[in-house]
C-alpha positions, -999 to +999 in steps of 0.1 A: +553-329-355+522-333-376+517-368-389+523-375-425+492-380-447+491-406-474+464-413-500+460-449-510+438-458-539+418-490-537+423-491-500+391-508-489+404-544-493+432-568-501+466-552-507+453-517-504+439-523-470+472-539-458+491-508-471+468-485-452+472-506-420+510-506-423+513-468-429+489-461-401+508-483-378+539-463-386+522-431-375+508-417-408+473-404-413+457-424-441+432-413-468+413-444-479+401-442-515+374-464-527+349-465-555+322-492-550+336-508-518+324-481-493+313-506-466+347-523-467+364-489-465+343-480-435+353-512-418+390-505-423+386-469-412+368-479-380+395-503-371+422-477-376+402-450-358+398-473-328+436-473-325+440-436-332+411-412-334+410-386-362+436-404-383+417-416-413+393-403-440+374-421-467+374-405-502+351-420-528+358-415-565+357-433-599+393-433-611+381-437-647+365-403-645+394-379-653+374-349-639+372-366-605+410-369-601+419-333-594+390-332-569+403-364-552+438-349-549+425-316-536+403-333-510+432-355-499+455-325-493+428-305-476+417-332-451+448-331-429+463-298-443+490-317-462+498-346-485+530-365-480+524-397-501+503-412-529+500-449-534+486-459-567+473-493-558+438-495-574+438-519-604+414-538-626+424-572-639+408-592-667+418-615-695+420-600-730+431-627-754+445-613-786+418-613-813+390-605-788+402-572-774+376-545-774+375-508-765+357-513-732+383-537-718+411-514-731+396-483-715+391-501-682+425-518-679+445-489-692+424-464-674+428-480-639+463-492-642+480-464-661+459-434-669+446-428-634+480-431-618+494-405-642+466-380-639+463-384-601+500-380-597+498-348-618+470-335-597+487-343-564+522-331-574+519-295-561+509-308-526+536-335-526+562-309-536+554-288-506+561-317-482+589-333-503+567-364-503+567-396-524+547-417-548+546-455-549+530-473-578+519-509-574+532-525-606+532-563-612+556-590-622+539-590-655+552-556-665+584-574-677+570-610-679+538-606-700+510-630-690+495-649-719+459-639-727+462-608-706+476-585-733+461-552-722+468-558-685+504-566-693+507-535-715+492-513-688+516-525-661+546-521-684+533-485-689+530-480-652+567-491-647+577-466-674+556-439-658+573-446-624+607-439-639+596-410-659+579-393-630+610-399-609+628-376-633+600-351-637+593-346-600+629-347-587+643-334-565+612-326-545+592-358-549+605-394-549+587-419-572+591-456-569+572-488-576+566-522-560+562-552-582+544-581-566+546-617-576+521-643-564+506-625-534+468-629-535+451-648-562+422-630-579+388-637-565+375-670-579+394-696-599+386-683-634+420-666-638+443-691-622+429-726-617+446-748-591+470-764-615+482-730-627+486-718-592+507-748-583+529-741-614+535-705-604+545-715-569+568-741-583+585-713-603+591-692-572+625-698-555+610-693-520+584-720-528+553-702-515+530-672-521+536-640-503+512-619-482+497-585-486+519-575-456+550-582-477+539-556-502+528-532-475+562-534-458+579-525-491+556-495-496+561-483-461+599-485-465+599-466-498+576-438-485+589-434-450+624-448-448+642-445-481+650-408-486+677-415-512+657-439-534+638-428-565+630-443-599+632-479-586+609-508-590+613-532-561+603-568-568+585-585-540+579-618-556+598-646-537+625-645-564+603-654-593+615-626-614+650-640-615+638-674-628+642-681-665 
């Protein structure tokens, strides 16, 4: 049988790269989307190609450019002659304290976290219907537990959760649509967003008492795409139990 092909946005590093490795290890061909991280994407691709030649491709696009999204979906479907999965992982993250929110931050955060997943899913839907494939959106614990001073990011992730459930209805029965909601997995680069005392507080609120790993998220994505044929419209929390804490 021809391997399944999955497009992962933001696949050059961090959680996106872990998802690509997990799906590739399960036998899928992977399409690694990147924007500015071409060198990192090439490194991931080279590692995967060493394990299985002809199993990867790099697709470069700015997800904030709406005109680029149909081309991205078309290129993804054409590379291996099929498209079985879409993982909307790419995300921008920035503080937007209320009273200082501007249009540029709004466009960036809503664009990457909500608008791009919607329009990319719309563009990819015909190919995914043909293979009875699936979509997994990487949401965030803050879709239902808003993060103070991150108003727009929290709004965007709440919208992505709503989009996940809406698309599960719109694309059924041909395409399954689910989400994964990470808790504390990887801290943002630098300490501007979460200084050490805040990180300790978050871990202290997590029943399992530790941060997770990118592989935890990747495993959930792999299960939803490859091993959960009767699951759609669900948002799976991978957060060490933090979402059940009051």
